[in-house]
LUMVOBA-777683 format. One record per residue: residue in one letter; x, y, z of N, C-alpha, C in turn. Coordinates in steps of 0.001 Angstrom, whole numbers, plus 500000, padded with zeros to 6 digits. Example, Ala and Ser with C-alpha at 12.3 -4.5 7.8 and 13.67 -1.06 7.14 Angstrom:
<recs>
a513190494310507800512300495500507800513200496700507800s512850497750507080513670498940507140512900500030507870
</recs>
This chain:
<recs>
m634261921585134105633511922776134477634461923966134633p633984925183134363634801926371134629635108926490136117i636294926970136443636705927127137838636335928529138333r635682928586139473635375929856140121635653929726141617k635651930861142283635904930873143719634674930376144483l634914929587145497633848929153146395633557930279147385p632307930686147553631998931749148512632331931313149935d632504932268150817632714931961152231631457931336152813a631637930359153667630499929675154286629918930525155412p628604930530155598627977931228156721628214930461158019p627828931020159169627969930296160434627210928974160398s627756927971161050627128926647161024625751926659161670i625616927371162785624346927409163516623474928507162925h622276928131162460621377929085161821619937928584161952l619001929453161612617591929110161763616891928875160429l617218929689159428616536929573158147617488929046157084g616933928340156134617748927802155060616932926835154226p617544926228153219616805925331152320616240924100153008t616761923773154196616218922607154908614766922813155309i614328924074155382612940924325155761611988923679154765f612434923535153500611594922872152506611475921381152821l612587920761153201612538919342153553611733919120154826v611830920049155783611049919923157014609561920047156693a609214921014155839607808921193155466607265919954154764l608099919315153943607676918114153251607773916887154157g608781916905155044608989915765155926607959915692157037v607643916843157634606627916888158684605277917045157994g604864915995157354603648916057156568602684914954156939m602034914395155930600984913426156186601515912098156699g602779911795156423603329910567156979603377910627158489e603897911749159013604079911894160456602758912133161191s601825912826160555600576913165161238599444912194160935y599588911415159877598478910565159458598878909093159352m599923908787158564600231907389158297600868906695159496w601842907328160149602490906678161285601596906604162521p600801907630162868599839907433163967598879906284163707r598472906101162453597588904987162121598273903657162424l599569903538162070600288902299162357600493902099163849v600707903181164591600853903081166045599556902582166677l598425903063166190597141902609166715596932901118166451l597435900628165336597247899221164980598250898301165663f599523898711165683600588897808166090601340898247167336g601005899398167893601689899873169084602875900762168748p603379901523169731604490902454169488605799901764169123e605894900448169373607131899740169043607405899715167533i606365899938166723606558899927165277607379901133164827r607593902092165726608294903325165354609795903136165166w610333901973165473611751901756165184612000901830163681l610997901459162903611130901582161456611182903049161030f610409903881161727610450905321161434611823905899161757l612384905493162894613704905992163287614742905674162216i614711904453161704615661904072160656615414904902159393g614155905052159030613826905782157816614277907226157846v613989907931158939614330909360158994615833909553159160t616516908619159823617976908719159960618667908491158618l618185907524157853618726907316156512618535908561155655q617395909212155814617137910393154993618057911550155370a618462911630156643619428912664157035620768912432156333f621189911156156234622422910840155504622268911167154018v621104910820153456620864911106152043620927912608151793m620360913380152704620375914836152563621801915375152478l622689914841153309624084915274153283624760914931151960e624430913774151409625053913380150144624445914121148958m623149914435149028622535915258147989623200916634147938s623474917172149111624045918514149172625476918551148639r626178917427148702627577917393148293627733917847146836y627000917209145928627147917544144512626633918955144217a625475919303144798624866920599144502625756921754144958m626328921648146161627147922745146670628514922793145989a628990921671145491630294921652144830630233922189143413t629043922115142770628941922461141349627926923550141026g626928923760141884625827924650141539624810923991140633e625008922728140296624063921992139461623118921167140338s621958920829139781621054919921140474621562918493140338i621034917604141156621410916194141055620925915607139725f619886916223139128619410915752137825620471915985136748f621123917142136823622204917428135875623342916437136109g623634916154137379624671915177137681624339913804137138a623053913409137243622634912111136701622832912075135191a622542913196134515622709913249133062624176913142132673r625071913642133522626502913525133233626950912060133282v626319911280134145626678909860134254626033909050133131f624714909259132931623960908478131938622647909210131711k622536909865130559621399910762130343620042910075130499p619844908823130050618547908175130288618186908078131771l619202908061132648618921908034134084618188909293134518m618580910434133961617891911681134275616449911652133761w616271911141132539614913911083131989614025910120132784f614632909119133392613867908234134271613239909044135412f614015909939136019613474910743137110612482911797136603f612684912285135410611728913217134819610348912560134723l610319911321134224609055910597134072608508910142135422t609396909730136321608956909292137642608273910427138393a608809911635138285608209912791138956606780913005138484i606571912860137180605218913034136647604298911932137158l604799910699137156603973909566137589603571909688139055v604508910127139898604280910110141344603620911386141851y604020912543141335603678913795142018602581914613141375i601953914099140334600822914829139788599554914596140614w599624913665141571598442913354142384598404914273143604p597323915013143825597262916035144885596924915447146250g597748914522146731597412913806147964597504914641149214h598593915416149392598776916158150631597704917229150815l597444917989149759596458919052149877595061918491150089s594733917387149417593401916810149572593196916257150975a594265915710151585594145915223152963593947916391153922g594685917481153703594480918671154528593096919243154334a592605919227153096591269919739152813590194918867153458s590462917560153534589519916655154199589376917007155677a590527917348156312590473917785157711589717919102157839f589911919996156888589220921292156913587717921102156732e587324920061155993585901919775155807585230919441157136r585971918761158019585404918420159315585165919661160174v585902920712159895585767921947160667584653922822160115t584579922919158796583676923888158171582478923266157470g582571921982157122581512921360156341581646921595154851i582645922379154440582867922619153019583465921355152398p582924920858151286583465919640150674584955919758150414w585683918669150705587137918730150594587609919008149178q586826918552148176587236918812146796587268920313146511a586256921026147005586185922471146744587344923203147410t587645922830148655588747923476149364590082923177148707a590266921928148278591523921556147639591725922307146324v590660922435145537590756923168144275591100924629144537a590418925232145509590699926631145844592132926799146346g592604925821147129593972925884147651595005925828146536m594783924938145559595733924834144448595773926114143627l594620926702143373594587927954142615595293929071143378l595099929099144705595764930114145521597279929956145453v597755928717145569599196928457145488599746928934144140g599026928644143068599475929053141750599569930562141603v598574931278142107598580932738142006599723933334142823v599927932826144040600993933356144906602364933145144263f602609931945143724603902931677143092604086932507141824t603010932753141112603096933534139884603467934988140171l602964935525141272603200936926141608604514937158142351a605136936099142854606344936261143666607490936840142838k608261937717143456609438938273142770610521937203142665v610905936639143815611807935490143852611076934403144636v610758933300143985609916932273144597610544931728145878y611854931498145855612514930902147025612337931777148258n612553933074148136612462933972149301611087933930149934l610057933963149091608689933920149598608432932624150353l608817931496149742608532930205150357609299930002151656e610547930423151693611327930250152909610669930972154075t610158932175153839609508932944154894608195932297155331v607343931948154352606028931386154676606165930043155379l607017929170154859607167927845155457607792927917156842s608687928868157065609299929007158387608250929357159428i607341930249159072606261930625159996605354929430160264c604975928723159194604061927579159341604689926460160176i605969926175159918606640925113160669606767925506162137g607061926781162409607132927231163797605816927020164527l604715927378163872603386927166164468603126925684164697l603527924877163749603265923447163835604055922792164966v605337923130165081606182922530166112605667922888167504v605421924171167721604931924615169037603538924061169303g602679924127168293601304923691168480601179922217168808t601890921366168060601776919936168325602370919563169680a603427920259170098603997919984171419603006920337172523v602299921450172365601294921855173353600147920857173376v599704920427172188598628919444172103599011918160172830a600207917658172555600654916415173175600746916547174688a601208917698175162601322917908176600599947917930177267m598952918462176592597605918547177160596910917194177196v597125916400176163596351915171175991597074913946176528g598376913872176283599109912665176629599543912609178077s600098911475178425600625911253179765602118910981179673f602775910947180840604202910639180848604442909220180346a603506908319180625603635906942180143603574906887178620d602703907732178021602630907792176557603959908252175975l604552909270176598605837909792176115606936908737176249t606944908044177375607968907024177597607867905895176574s606643905409176343606476904307175384606775904761173959t606512906038173673606830906574172355608333906565172113i609091907001173097610548907073172956611169905678172957t610743904833173885611315903484173927610918902667172703g609733902956172146609289902240170960610196902450169766m610905903578169742611820903858168629613019902920168628f613243902245169752614414901377169864614031899901169981a612779899585169642612318898190169673612680897508168354f613968897518168029614442897025166735614049895563166516g613497895301165349613110893944164993611669893613165282y610945894507165979609533894243166299608679894377165034v608092893257164611607170893270163476606058892275163782p604875892732164178603778891802164486603315891063163234d602720889911163435602298889078162311601335889817161382e600440890605161964599450891312161141600115892291160180a601285892820160580601985893782159716602525893118158457l602721891803158512603267891078157369602169890438156547t601104891176156313599992890695155504599850891570154273a599144891055153273598945891815152038598172893096152284e597399893125153365596598894322153656597448895455154204w598426895125155070599132896180155789600593896360155414f601242895333154884602658895512154569602896896587153500p602083896635152430602279897729151471602106899101152095v601208899218153075601015900503153761602258900854154577i602874899837155199604109900075155959605233900523155022v605306899906153850606320900317152880606128901785152503g604872902177152281604592903569151979604932904486153130a604641904036154362604957904849155532606467905010155697l607240903986155347608706904096155385609175905204154447a608549905271153283608901906335152336608501907698152875f607452907735153695606959908997154255607579909304155615a608639908584156000609368908910157234610336910035156915g609828911250156909610590912380156401610127912666154988p610856913473154230610451913787152857610513912544151987s609492912341151194609398911092150446609741911290148980g609937910167148305610131910196146876611303911059146441m611076911948145504612132912746144898612377914072145617q611784914248146769611910915538147452613345915846147847q614121914826148169615526915042148468616280915532147224m615909915051146056616560915498144825616235916964144557w615012917349144801614619918748144600615318919676145595y615698919127146722616440919909147719617699920521147109t618311919840146147619510920383145513619209921675144766l617985921820144270617599923049143587617342924180144578h616844923829145761616661924854146791618013925321147337l618951924397147446620309924800147821620872925806146813r620630925551145548621128926447144508620505927836144628d619191927893144826618539929199144933618908929920146227k619307929167147238619787929778148475621173930367148289g621891929932147248623259930390147037624257929613147857a623923928341148164624823927510148963625974927015148102g627206927210148563628368926768147815628432927425146448m628686926632145422628793927161144065627448927580143490g626358927303144215625043927796143807624966929314143800a625913929974144478625950931434144497626179932011143101h626701931207142172626992931685140822625847931405139841i624711930870140338623588930496139471622400931419139746p621735931974138715620564932849138928619412932111139593r618527932886140228617400932305140961616108932387140143i615184931476140443613907931414139736612973932499140254r612302933175139317611358934239139661609939933823139284g608959934508139881607571934274139514607317934715138080l606268934195137449606012934454136038605864935948135754v605230936676136655605045938113136448606386938837136359n607389938303137059608718938931137079609742938147136263a609264937252135377610175936380134632611108937167133714d610672938349133269611519939142132372612804939619133054e612798939616134397613984940041135136614972938894135358q614632937716134849615480936541135032616855936742134380e617905936537135159619250936590134593619481935358133715s620368935492132760620637934363131871621264933208132650m620774932017132379621236930821133071622457930248132359p623550929959133077624719929352132427624385927961131915s625141927504130936624853926208130313625284925032131180r626042925302132233626503924250133146626890924903134463g627257924068135433627677924591136717629154924952136732f629687925113137934631077925522138109631741924621139152m633053924681139225633800923906140205634854924808140829f635133924564142097636209925312142748637499924482142697d638606925129142972639916924479142898640136923627144149t639987922326144004640105921440145168641559921242145607e642510921790144841643916921709145232644351922926146051d643464923907146161643763925135146904643343924947148363p644271925031149333643929924829150753642871925804151256e642903927043150779641906928024151221640512927649150725e640435927159149498639139926744148960638609925517149714m639493924589150043639076923405150789638637923768152206k639244924796152780638831925269154104637404925815154048k637110926580152983635749927088152811634768925940152560w635196924934151805634343923769151542633972923056152840k634926922895153728634627922250155018633647923090155831g633736924420155688632764925284156358631358925070155837w631229924912154516629907924636153948629392923261154376r630270922278154520629842920952154977629356921007156421r630016921821157264629533921978158638628159922637158644w627972923605157782626684924314157687625552923349157330v625764922505156334624709921604155898624550920431156870t625608920054157577625495918986158577624617919442159735y624773920686160144623887921234161184622436921189160701d622227921562159449620887921496158867620314920083158947a621129919099158583620648917723158507620319917154159884l621205917401160857621055916753162164620118917497163101v620129918824163055619323919606163996618017920065163365m618124920793162247616928921373161656616017920316161034f616609919333160373615788918311159717615451917160160662w616482916412161104616240915229161933615567915617163251g616061916667163904615546917044165209614102917502165169i613764918406164245612392918927164185611423917834163755t611826917016162785610949915927162342610651914965163488m611672914602164250611452913688165367610573914322166439l610773915597166732609975916268167761608499916258167413v608174916602166173606768916649165771606154915252165757t606889914257165275606323912908165220606154912301166610i607015912658167547606819912215168927605508912773169466s605240914040169169603991914664169624602782913947169053f602813913632167751601667912963167139601520911522167629t602614910860167944602517909499168471601917909493169867v602302910448170700601700910592172023600196910815171882l599816911667170945598406911952170724597657910707170251a598288909920169373597649908697168881597413907709170016q598394907564170901598219906637172022597130907109172977a597081908415173189596040908960174078594653908741173487s594559908745172163593242908604171531592621907243171796v593464906221172036592922904887172301592121904874173601r592530905670174575591807905715175858590412906310175690y590274907220174726588977907858174509588131907126173477d588772906336172630588051905590171607588719904226171435p588433903272172342589107901965172310588866901185171025g587831901526170285587511900764169083588136901301167817v589050902267167935589600902897166732590397901911165878a591127900988166505591912900021165731590996899119164902d589838898737165480588892897905164733588332898658163526l588112899959163695587622900760162568588657900820161448l589925900956161820590994900980160823591067899653160078r590949898547160817591000897235160181589794897011159270a588687897678159589587478897532158776587515898409157522g588597899200157379588739900000156170588442901467156314d588180901933157547587916903352157772589251904082157910r589764904602156791591082905214156785591153906470157651d590021907154157811590022908414158548589824908238160048a589696906997160519589398906763161928590499907293162838a591758907223162394592862907682163233592765909183163516l592510909954162477592388911403162673591195911735163552d590064911049163341588872911308164155589147910994165626a589858909886165873590144909498167251591071910501167925m592106910964167213593027911935167806592336913259168076a591468913674167168590707914903167404589786914737168607g589192913548168754588312913298169896589056913338171218s590272912786171243591043912801172487591449914226172858f591757915021171870592118916421172120590916917176172669a589746916946172074588539917621172546588186917191173967a588369915896174259588036915396175596588948915967176667a590150916375176286591094916919177262590791918362177612g590004919025176803589712920424177076588265920750176781s587995921108175540586626921413175118586478921012173662p585223920919173169585031920499171775585774921365170764i585995922615171099586677923494170142588112923051169889l588703922332170863590075921869170685590159920801169592g589093920013169425589070919060168315589124919782166979t588457920928166925588509921757165724589919922270165482v590593922678166550591967923162166434592865922066165866f592656920828166297593462919723165801593326919583164290f592095919612163800591901919487162360592504920674161606c592528921832162234593187922984161612594687922726161462f595285922028162451596693921658162348596914920723161161i596031919766160976596162918836159858596031919579158529a595097920532158476594943921329157260596203922142156986l596825922670158047598063923440157895599192922557157359i599263921319157855600282920385157361600086920120155873g598832919919155465598557919697154055598957920887153198l598723922102153697599105923304152956600623923426152871n601317923168153998602788923196153997603352922280152922a602883921033152950603420920041152019603105920417150579t601920920977150357601537921360148999602399922494148473l602639923504149297603518924598148882604886924065148471g605439923183149316606751922632149019606757921739147792l605734920888147672605699919934146563605483920618145220f604541921556145168604252922214143895605471922993143413d606128923683144334607330924420143971608437923462143530s608651922405144296609759921491144029609578920753142712f608380920248142463608102919544141206608367920465140018s607882921686140103608032922630138994609495922989138777r610258923130139868611694923410139752612420922272139044g612163921057139507612871919910138956612592919710137477q611310919770137106610965919558135699611487920693134831a611418921931135338611924923073134571613431922960134377d614150922509135409615596922373135323615986921369134246m615364920209134250615700919187133261615281919617131861t614125920254131751613649920709130444614576921772129856f614953922751130675615772923866130198617107923384129646f617751922485130353619097922073129962619137920960128921f618063920143128832618194918934128024617108918733126968v616097919594126907615101919492125838615491920472124729p615713919993123504616109920886122403615088922013122205g615575923226122093614709924383121861614127925002123114a614298924354124266613664924866125484614296926175125953k615535926427125552616226927619126040615723928905125404r614772928785124489614136930012123986613249930626125073f612916929808126083612176930297127249613142930427128421s612807931296129357613612931370130579613206930234131499i614057929921132441613725928831133368612539929220134244s612344930517134476611177930972135244609885930723134479q609906930895133163608716930621132347608412929127132313l609444928308132225609231926858132258608692926420133615y609199927045134673608689926769136024607186927032136080a606755928169135540605330928519135563604516927526134731f605066927068133616604367926098132777604084924809133546f605096924276134206604901923026134950604023923245136179l604151924387136821603328924677137993601846924662137633w601478925407136601600065925481136252599574924189135599g600449923472134922600060922163134416599732921205135551l600536921243136613600295920416137791598981920785138463i598722922082138561597494922553139204596266922117138410l596287922303137110595125921951136286594869920446136310f595928919640136238595735918192136309595190917794137678g595724918412138743595242918105140085593768918406140245i593318919498139669591891919845139746591050918786139042l591508918337137886590766917293137161590702916001137963v591804915633138622591821914410139430590851914530140600l590862915679141262589998915869142422588519915833142044l588207916378140885586798916457140489586308915204139776f587186914567139004586724913447138174587583912190138306g588625912222139169589593911138139227589050909878139862p589787908768139705589337907474140212589630907234141681a590487908072142308590913907803143683589754907901144655d589758907020145644588689906961146635589014907887147809g589010909174147549589229910141148618590699910400148902p590964911330149805592334911749150093593236910625150592a592710909744151450593554908701152026594082907756150953a593243907412149982593685906519148911594764907176148062i594619908479147802595637909202147039596958909166147789l596913909402149108598131909419149913598808908061149939d598034906991150110598617905651150159599325905320148844t598686905670147736599287905409146422600567906214146256l600524907501146615601688908375146500602847907851147336a602556907421148553603605906948149457604283905704148910f603488904777148400604092903526147945604953903740146699l604475904561145774605275904849144582606570905568144943s606548906327146035607731907070146450608879906144146837s608573904972147357609629904052147779610542903693146621f609957903490145445610760903136144282611691904281143899a611160905500143897611979906661143547613134906832144530m612897906553145817613927906754146831615063905746146682g614720904500146410615769903519146170616596903873144950a615911904372143917616615904733142678617529905927142883y617108906912143671617992908079143813619188907780144714c619075906805145596620254906408146384621327905812145478v620904904983144529621852904415143564622451905531142703t621616906464142288622082907583141459623119908422142202l622869908682143480623815909455144280625177908776144349l625167907468144537626434906733144575627219906940143277l626542906888142160627214907047140875627710908475140660v626833909434140910627172910835140634628329911311141513n628225911085142818629246911617143725630601910926143573n630596909671143162631865908940143056632483908992141668l631686909305140652632209909317139288632488910720138754t631794911720139273631905913049138671632671914055139519l632750913862140820633403914851141684634901914570141799p635719915613141994637150915401142247637365914570143513k638413913793143540638648912880144654638655913547146033p639211914744146196639247915332147547637870915593148168i636819915675147361635504915982147929634496914855147691r634972913687147314634070912544147172633686911987148544p632569911253148639632198910633149917633181909548150317n633273909296151625634166908241152104633449906892152081i634154905852152507633600904495152449632337904372153299f632363904935154520631192904834155404629962905474154758q630128906654154184628999907337153557628461906561152368n629346905944151611628898905120150486628153903877150954v628620903269152033627946902078152557626547902417153052v626397903549153734625075903955154219624114904172153052l624589904821151995623742905030150821623339903705150183a624277902776150107623963901470149535622921900739150384l623066900823151702622088900190152594620716900847152441a620692902165152241619417902860152044618730902362150776a619502902162149713618922901642148469618320900261148685v619050899401149417618549898055149709617298898128150588f617311899046151537616191899211152473614890899533151723y614942900550150842613725900981150151613315900001149049l614253899626148206613903898731147103613599897325147601g614320896892148660614055895568149207612646895450149752a612200896473150517610839896452151054609810896481149932l610073897263148906609142897383147790608977896061147054f610094895443146692610007894222145902609581893015146752y609868893056148051609343891996148910607819892028148903s607259893228148992605817893358148963605252892841147642l605941893178146551605461892781145240605481891263145063f606610890637145461606758889205145192606160888318146287a606134888821147519605569888008148603604055888034148615f603483889196148246602018889332148326601352889540146973g602185889756145945601606889959144626600934891306144460v601205892231145388600567893540145315601614894618145549v601368895792144991602147896968145338601334897912146209l600033897770146155599157898539147041597823897851147100d597326897675148303596038897010148473594922898026148273
</recs>
């Protein structure tokens, strides 16, 4: 790669940055829907699996950032440097997993309970709105960082207030201690009915599937590390202003002490993001939802039986009921508005991220694609995703939002195991030795790969199913 200067690192402690995309995707339907459902069935002790999942993802986030900040390239480009078919595997996996509009449809389902408007209509309108907003944006990243920061702020404060109103100190205590009940797995959890759901929930403990890989593209548009030398994606209306994209990334001089000093500053910056902004906020919101789930049992003791009988929406109904019982019926409406907001957050992040990733791989590796700007390719994939999502919502085979989410979550586990293996290869084979991961970081990544793929294949071979 051509050698260029590494920009000076910003202060380590900060509020806004590319991690807001991972938080928006991480604090999504897994934390508000899938894990509360498991808590209602198996108790708060099942949350030790969540703790492991979200902690592994914080480590993965740090390793994803390593290659992106050192080169200005996405992890997809890094995968192509190691073995080009590996990159095409993720190109196809993204299409298989993320064309299904699960997050928005689940949020729309909650909105239906508030307004009576059919969830399909709201979801379709939401997707069209997202497409128009992204198309009109001057710089897509700037718009999303601002909007998601506001939404996440509302969500963090709102869920904490909800939990304080509805829950008790005993609920909070059992929620926290449950995170350390390592090894607790009730017999019912090891059945063909529920184990695949747990595998999906593990993938949804934080950002699921390929969202960590897309994070490398948000780092680039933020100008983190060598990403400062790469142009940013613009909305289709402003695509003509797109600067020419270089054919590859750049590298800084790892033998220069001053450059290495700046590199350590960037590592401190992203470590703060991983441990405080990502891990901390995700845990805070999920603690609030777990407290709410436990409180809902007192108001609706039969909710677990409804879940076992196949009523996927019983958990949300019970939590809304407990919130309403703590104050007034209007508070139940407020709860569903929070769920709708979570669905919108995740959709904004997912639609942008999917379009970025596919546009990046297409621009650099599809012959003839460079006749278009990367902003035009971004718009192509964005609107293709929207149109397919509308067709699925109106005519698709999925049995409502919950079924779409369960399918999406389970497929994500495979992608996560695969990207952990990819990270090990890319960071250890392509980066200069002074900035490669150490033994501990490599071992954690290897364990993460075993964790996700092991759970997936155990479900497949032990129960003969990937999703019930």
